[in-house]
C-alpha positions as CSV (number, residue, x, y, z in Angstrom):
1,M,68.3,-26.8,8.3
2,K,66.8,-26.2,11.8
3,K,63.3,-26.2,13.2
4,L,62.5,-22.8,14.6
5,D,60.4,-22.4,17.8
6,N,60.6,-18.6,18.1
7,T,58.7,-17.9,15.0
8,K,58.7,-14.2,15.6
9,L,62.2,-14.2,14.1
10,V,60.8,-14.8,10.6
11,Y,57.5,-13.0,10.7
12,S,59.0,-10.4,8.3
13,F,59.9,-13.2,5.8
14,F,56.2,-13.8,5.2
15,D,54.9,-10.2,5.3
16,N,52.1,-9.6,2.7
17,W,51.6,-13.3,2.0
18,P,48.0,-13.9,2.9
19,E,48.0,-17.7,3.2
20,T,46.3,-19.1,6.3
21,M,48.5,-22.2,6.3
22,I,51.5,-19.9,6.9
23,L,49.6,-18.2,9.8
24,S,49.0,-21.7,11.3
25,C,52.8,-22.3,11.4
26,L,53.7,-18.8,12.6
27,Q,51.1,-18.9,15.3
28,G,52.2,-22.4,16.5
29,V,48.7,-23.8,16.0
30,M,49.9,-26.5,13.6
31,G,52.7,-27.0,11.1
32,E,56.3,-26.1,11.5
33,I,58.8,-23.4,10.6
34,F,62.3,-24.3,9.4
35,V,65.3,-22.0,8.9
36,D,68.8,-22.2,7.5
37,D,70.2,-20.7,10.8
38,L,68.6,-20.3,14.2
39,L,70.5,-17.1,15.1
40,N,70.6,-15.3,11.9
41,P,68.1,-16.8,9.5
42,Q,68.2,-15.8,5.8
43,S,65.8,-18.5,4.6
44,A,62.5,-19.9,6.0
45,M,60.1,-22.6,5.1
46,A,56.6,-22.9,6.5
47,K,55.5,-26.5,6.2
48,L,52.1,-28.0,7.0
49,G,50.5,-31.3,6.3
50,R,50.9,-35.0,7.1
51,E,49.8,-36.9,4.0
52,A,49.6,-34.2,1.3
53,S,51.8,-31.3,2.5
54,F,52.5,-27.7,1.6
55,A,55.8,-25.9,1.9
56,F,55.9,-22.1,1.6
57,L,59.5,-21.0,0.7
58,A,60.6,-17.5,1.7
59,G,63.8,-15.5,2.0
60,R,67.0,-16.4,0.2
61,P,66.7,-19.6,-1.9
62,Y,68.0,-22.6,0.0
63,L,68.1,-26.0,-1.7
64,D,68.3,-28.0,1.6
65,F,64.6,-27.1,2.3
66,I,63.4,-28.8,-0.8
67,E,65.8,-31.8,-0.5
68,S,64.5,-32.4,3.1
69,C,61.1,-33.1,1.6
70,R,62.4,-35.7,-0.9
71,Y,59.9,-38.5,-1.6
72,E,57.1,-36.7,0.2
73,D,53.7,-35.9,-1.4
74,I,54.3,-32.2,-1.2
75,I,53.4,-28.9,-3.0
76,F,56.0,-26.2,-2.9
77,V,54.9,-22.6,-3.1
78,P,57.8,-20.2,-3.9
79,Q,57.8,-16.7,-2.6
80,G,59.4,-15.3,-5.7
81,Q,61.1,-16.0,-9.0
82,D,64.5,-16.8,-7.4
83,W,62.9,-19.8,-5.6
84,A,61.1,-20.8,-8.7
85,S,64.3,-20.7,-10.8
86,L,66.1,-22.8,-8.2
87,I,63.4,-25.5,-8.3
88,E,63.2,-25.5,-12.1
89,S,67.0,-25.6,-12.7
90,T,67.6,-28.3,-10.1
91,Y,64.9,-30.7,-11.0
92,G,64.3,-30.0,-14.6
93,D,61.7,-32.3,-16.3
94,R,60.7,-33.8,-13.0
95,V,59.0,-30.5,-12.1
96,R,55.3,-30.0,-12.6
97,V,54.1,-26.4,-12.4
98,F,50.4,-25.6,-11.9
99,T,48.2,-22.7,-11.0
100,R,46.3,-22.3,-7.7
101,Y,43.7,-19.6,-7.0
102,A,43.6,-17.7,-3.7
103,T,40.4,-16.0,-2.7
104,K,39.9,-12.7,-0.9
105,K,40.0,-13.0,2.9
106,D,37.2,-10.5,3.6
107,T,34.2,-12.2,2.0
108,L,30.8,-11.0,3.2
109,F,28.6,-14.1,2.9
110,D,24.9,-14.2,1.9
111,I,23.6,-16.2,4.9
112,E,20.2,-16.8,3.4
113,M,21.7,-18.1,0.1
114,L,23.9,-20.5,2.0
115,Q,21.0,-21.8,4.0
116,R,19.0,-22.4,0.8
117,F,21.9,-24.4,-0.5
118,V,21.9,-26.6,2.6
119,E,18.2,-27.1,2.3
120,Q,18.6,-28.5,-1.3
121,L,20.1,-31.7,0.1
122,S,17.9,-34.7,-0.9
123,N,16.2,-36.7,1.9
124,S,18.1,-39.7,0.7
125,F,21.3,-38.2,2.2
126,S,22.1,-37.2,5.8
127,L,24.3,-34.2,6.8
128,C,26.0,-34.1,10.1
129,Q,29.0,-32.6,11.9
130,I,32.1,-34.8,11.8
131,D,32.2,-36.6,15.1
132,E,34.7,-39.3,16.2
133,K,33.1,-41.9,14.0
134,G,33.1,-39.5,11.1
135,Y,36.7,-38.6,11.7
136,H,37.7,-42.3,11.4
137,D,35.5,-42.8,8.4
138,C,37.3,-40.0,6.7
139,L,40.7,-41.8,7.3
140,K,39.5,-45.1,5.8
141,E,39.8,-44.0,2.1
142,A,42.3,-42.0,0.1
143,W,39.6,-39.7,-1.4
144,S,38.5,-38.4,2.0
145,E,41.6,-38.6,4.3
146,D,42.7,-35.0,3.7
147,L,39.5,-33.8,5.4
148,V,41.0,-34.7,8.8
149,A,44.5,-36.1,8.3
150,N,46.5,-33.0,9.4
151,Y,45.3,-33.4,13.0
152,K,47.3,-35.8,15.2
153,D,44.2,-37.6,16.4
154,Y,40.5,-37.1,17.0
155,D,41.1,-35.1,20.2
156,H,43.2,-32.7,18.3
157,Y,40.6,-32.4,15.6
158,A,37.7,-31.9,18.1
159,K,39.7,-29.1,19.7
160,D,41.0,-27.2,16.7
161,G,39.2,-28.6,13.7
162,L,35.7,-28.3,12.3
163,G,33.9,-30.2,9.6
164,Y,30.7,-31.7,8.1
165,A,30.0,-34.8,6.2
166,I,27.3,-36.2,4.0
167,F,26.3,-39.9,4.2
168,H,24.3,-42.1,1.9
169,Q,23.0,-45.3,3.5
170,D,25.6,-44.9,6.2
171,K,28.4,-44.5,3.7
172,L,30.5,-41.3,3.7
173,V,30.1,-39.7,0.3
174,A,31.2,-36.0,0.7
175,G,32.8,-33.8,3.3
176,A,33.9,-30.2,4.0
177,S,36.3,-29.8,6.8
178,S,39.3,-27.8,8.1
179,Y,42.5,-28.8,6.2
180,S,44.2,-26.7,8.7
181,S,43.4,-24.2,11.5
182,Y,44.7,-20.9,12.6
183,Q,43.7,-18.6,15.5
184,D,40.9,-16.9,13.7
185,G,39.7,-19.4,11.2
186,I,40.3,-22.5,9.1
187,E,41.5,-23.4,5.6
188,I,38.7,-25.4,3.9
189,E,39.1,-28.8,2.3
190,I,36.3,-30.2,0.1
191,D,36.1,-33.8,-1.1
192,T,33.5,-36.0,-2.7
193,H,33.5,-39.7,-3.4
194,P,34.1,-40.2,-7.2
195,D,30.7,-42.0,-7.6
196,Y,28.8,-39.1,-6.1
197,R,30.3,-36.1,-7.9
198,R,28.3,-33.6,-9.9
199,R,25.2,-34.0,-7.6
200,G,25.7,-30.7,-5.8
201,L,26.9,-32.4,-2.6
202,A,30.1,-30.4,-2.3
203,R,28.1,-27.1,-2.4
204,V,25.7,-28.3,0.3
205,V,28.3,-29.5,2.7
206,A,30.6,-26.4,2.0
207,A,27.7,-24.1,2.7
208,Q,27.0,-25.8,6.0
209,L,30.7,-25.5,7.0
210,I,30.8,-21.8,6.2
211,L,27.6,-21.2,8.2
212,A,29.1,-23.0,11.2
213,C,32.3,-21.0,10.9
214,L,30.4,-17.7,10.9
215,D,28.4,-18.9,13.9
216,K,31.7,-19.5,15.7
217,Q,33.3,-16.2,14.5
218,L,35.9,-18.1,12.4
219,Y,36.9,-17.1,8.9
220,P,36.4,-20.0,6.4
221,S,39.4,-19.4,4.1
222,W,39.3,-21.0,0.6
223,D,42.4,-21.6,-1.5
224,A,41.4,-23.3,-4.7
225,H,43.5,-26.1,-6.2
226,T,41.6,-26.1,-9.5
227,K,39.3,-23.9,-11.6
228,A,36.5,-26.2,-10.7
229,S,37.2,-25.5,-7.0
230,L,37.3,-21.8,-7.7
231,S,34.0,-22.0,-9.5
232,L,32.4,-23.7,-6.5
233,A,33.9,-21.1,-4.2
234,E,32.4,-18.3,-6.3
235,Q,29.0,-19.9,-6.1
236,L,29.3,-19.7,-2.4
237,G,30.2,-16.0,-2.4
238,Y,34.0,-15.9,-2.6
239,Q,35.9,-13.7,-5.0
240,L,39.3,-14.4,-6.7
241,S,42.2,-12.5,-5.1
242,Y,45.1,-13.7,-7.2
243,E,46.6,-16.7,-9.0
244,Y,49.9,-18.2,-8.1
245,S,52.3,-20.9,-9.3
246,A,52.9,-24.1,-7.2
247,Y,55.3,-26.9,-7.8
248,E,55.3,-30.7,-7.5
249,I,58.4,-32.8,-8.1
250,D,58.4,-36.4,-9.4
251,W,60.9,-37.8,-6.9
């Protein structure tokens, strides 16, 4: 298994796979591309993430890609049934298969509606863009670290990332931020402190992030991990594009 720098060699492997995290890797913005052979690749893996990672598996099934991620907190997304069969036959009962929900990448947002959502935030909370203090606040607890963890440091986040946070009495309680970045947009990550869920905070902070993206001419891509996440996305104007299977392995 080799890390590939000239990602143009494998563009065709990922044709018609509209996942922005793959774009991040192919464009060299963040993440990495791995292949089975540098000169004549038959298999490719687009891998992104530092804490909770994603690996998109394309081309000819190649077990070394999966084994190279052993003991990592990682979600595998197979391109086709051949990859899925390899995972299932190799790891058996240790495999957990679940469904994720990709939204369409051409959403036309209702700006006034999003602004109304933001205005619904109670005066007991404060909403602000994630600055250096907010960046480090996100990294302090497990529930919020994915908001910024895929960026090497704050300078990297300030350059390529974008996010907003809600505070209650100086305590971080919710955030919407870029899980990853690509040349024309971001992949959105939404997190809320367990004690503050079901108060509408996620919708407020997500609406603010979407508005900021539109102002910067960035597309705010949303790939839902759960049906609850999809429901929130639909409230904000997104539409379901397709469902797909993802895999986790109990190492």
